[in-house]
N, C-alpha and C positions, 0 to 999 in steps of 0.2 A: 373888290378892285386886287388888280395883280402886279407885285414887286418881281422886280429882278434883283438880286442881293448875290452880287459880287464879293467875297471873302473867302480867302484863303488860309486864313485862321481855322485850325480844326476845331477848337472849342467856342469861339467870338460868333462864327461863322451859326452854327445850328442854336446858337442864343438867340443870338440877332432874330434868325426866322420864326424860332419859336416865341418869341415877341410879340413878335407883328401880327403871325396868324393868331395868338390871344384877343390881339384889337381886329379881328375880322378879314387883314388880308389874305387874299393866295399869295406862295412865295416859293417862288425856283431860283436856287441855290446855286449858282455858278463859281468853283472853286480855282479856277485859273483865266486868266486872259483870252486866249483862243475859243473857248466853250461862252466864254462870256458876250463877246463878238460875236460872234456865228447867233446867240440867243438874239440877244438886242438889234438885230437885223433880221430875224427872218418872225419872231415871237411878238404877240400883243401885249404892252404892260402898257400901266398905267404913270409907272415910275421905277427909276432905279436905283439904288443905292450901292455905290461904285468904290472900293480901295484903290490906292494906286500902288502898293509895290503886289505885284503879283506876278505869278510863273508864267511862263510862256510867253505874255504879251504885257507891259504895263499897264497901268487903269487910264493915262493918257492917252496912250494908242487909242487903244476899246472906243474911249471917247470919242475922239477925230475920227475914228472909220463909222461909229455910227454918226454922228453930224454928216461926215462925208454922204452918206445912203440918205442922207434927207431923212433920220428917224428921228423926229423930235419930243418922245419921251421925257419931261423932266429927268435930272440926275441931278444927285444929292452926293459927292464926295464925300466918303468918314475914313479919313484917315490920322494918322498920329503927326504929319507932317505940317509942322508949323510954320513954316519959316513965309513971310511975304511972298518972296517969290514963288514960292510952290503953290501958294491961293491965287495968285496972277495966272500961272499957267494953266491952273486949276478952270479958271474963267473964262481964258481967252480961247481953252478947247472946247467949252462949251457949256461946262457947268451950269447949274442954275443955281444952288447953295452948297455950303462946304461948310462940316460938321468934327470937331477935334475928338480923335481921342484922349482919353476917355471921355463917353457920355453915361447921361442919363435916356435910357430906352424911352423914356414918356416923351423927353423933346422929340428922340429920333421920329417918333408917331407922330407928333404934332406937326413935325417941319416937312413931312410925305405927306401929309390930309390937305398941307395949304398950298404946296406944291401943287398937286391935281389937282386944285379946287380952281387955284389961279389957273392954271394951264387949259381948265377948261372955261374958262373966261371970267369968273365969278370971284368979286372983289370982296364982296361981305361976306363974313364967317357962316352965317346962317341961309341956308336955301330955304325959300318957301315954297309949295302948289298946291293952293288953295287949302284945306284944312292942316295939310302934313307939310312938315319942317325938318331938315337936318341940321341938329349943329355940328359945324365941321371939327370943328377944334374939339369937341368931345366924342363924337360918333355918335351923335347918338338922335336918335329917330321920334320926334314926336307928331301924337294926331291929337288935333284940338286943344294943343297946349299938356297933354300928357304921356309917358314915357311910352313906348313900343317896344316889347321883347320881340327880337328877332334872332336866328339862327344866322352862324355866319354865312352862308351861301344867301338866305335874304336877304342882309344887309349888303353884301355884296350885290346883287342884283338890284335891291335899289338904289343904292349910292348911285350906282353907272344911271339909271334911268332918271334918277334926281339931277345928276348934274349936267346930262343933257336932256333937259323935261323939254316937252313938248316935239322934239326931233326922236323920228324913227329911228332904234338900236338892230340893226340886222340879228337876227337869232344866232348866227354865227358868231360875229361879233361878242354877243353877249356872253355867248359860251366860253369862247377863248380869255373872256378879262374876268372870268371868274371862277374857274378850274386853275389848278396849277398844270404843268406843262404834261406832269407822270400818270394825271387821275385817269380811271376807269371809268367815262361819263358815261351813262344810260343814256340814250337817246330821247327820253322821254320826262326826265331830268327837271329841265328847263319848265317845262310847262309844270311841273308838278309842285315846283318854288314858284311860279307865278299864282298858280292858285290856291296858296295859305297867304300867299301878299295881300288876294284880293281879300281875303277873311277877316285879314287883320285891319288894313287899310281902307275898304270900301272897294267894290267891284268897279265902279265907276274909274275909277284914277289909270288904271294901267289900262290900256288900248291893246289890245291882238288886230295886227294890221296883217291883213291875210297874205299869206303868201312871203313875208318880207319878217315881222318883229315882233315889237313894242314900241309903246310910248309913251308917257307921263302924260296926261290929260293935268292941266291947269284950271283950264277955263270954267266958271260957275262957282 
């Protein structure tokens, strides 16, 4: 899963990015409103974490711009502004959640997982596909009830497939949702990850749709 993090604090921004990466998210960090607006309108993200007090362009204007451009990514506002009027303004601009600073990294991660899961149409925190299951609250995959050890890239790919199980995810979209924007991606990297996943969960669960991409097959 790929997150757009918009935070201008030179200490807090990198700290949040590290915490999210430690929980297997890919993170692009924007430190001003102009860059944030552009990235949110042109790149594929599973969710955004947005500060309000930003240089160049304030967070509410950034969010309004995304919504005006029909960008539907879930947005969590992360700010020190605790007045009720600020919260109302945030939700009216199109925010999906609102978290006050100071905060616990664990809570931010759980809120993001919930937002992403619900935006994909899943009400329940546990997703299942045959013998495979994802506890979205813990970010843990299981096979036949036993935890699976995955690398960060394997987790991101399998999460995308699980959130849209049964649907074809095109190869380019999968790459864009797995790698950070400045990553130097090898052309065969996705195939390598898919191959490793098949060894861990069984070859029959991930189907290659020639010329298009991959899908998670849950029948049987």
